[in-house]
Structures are given as C-alpha cells and as structure tokens.
N, C-alpha and C positions, 0 to 999 in steps of 0.2 A: 358551402364553400368557406364562409367566414368561420364556421365552427371548426373545420379542419385546420385552418390557419391558427386559430387561437389554441387549440389543443397541441399542435406542433410546437408553437412558441412556448407553451407551458412545459411540455416535456423537455424541450431543449434547455430551458432554464433549470429544471431539476437536474439534468445531466451536468450542466455547468457547475451547479452548487456541489454536486458530489465530487467532481474533478478538483474543484478548489479545496474542498475538505481534505482529500487525499494528498494534495500537494502541500498544504499547510502541515499536515501530520508528518509527512516525509521530511520537511524542513526542520521540524521539532525533534526528529529522530525517532518518532514512533513507528513501529513496524506495522505493515499492512496485514500481516498474518498474526495469529493470536497464539502461536505455539512456540516452543523452544526450538533452537536451531540445531541441536545436537543430532537429531535424526531426520532432518529435513533434506530432501533430495535437491533442493534449490539453494542450499546453504552456501555453496561456493560462488554463486552468482550475486547474491545480495549482501554478502558480508566481505570485509577486507581480510587479508591474510593475518593481520595482527589479531583481529577478533576471533578468527578461526583457531589460532594457536591458543588463545586464552580459553576458548570453549573446550578444546581437547584436554587442557590441563585440569579444568574444573570437573570434567566428566570422570576422571580417574578416582 
C-alpha cells in the first residue's frame, strides 16, 4: 500500500514538472510544436490574425 502511494506521488510530481515546463515555455513565446505554421491544420487556433498575415506574405 505504501509503495502504491509513493509511486503515485512520484508520478504526480513528474506530471506537475512537465506542466510547469510547458507553461513557462508558453509564457516565453516558445511553440509547443516543432514545425512551421504554414501548413499546419491548427494554425488558425494557435496564432493571431497578424501573425497569420505575415506568414502568408512570407510564403510567397
């Protein structure tokens, strides 16, 4: 029983560290994906209209 609790606390700690890292990266402006947005199907959701217009100009 104690082993299960310790493992659960350890895994919860790892998950918390991962979430904190993703949150800090987002605040710094780092993308969670590693590709360009020109051909991404989620581009309209994670980028602003201004960024999208600059991407369209740079793709030409």
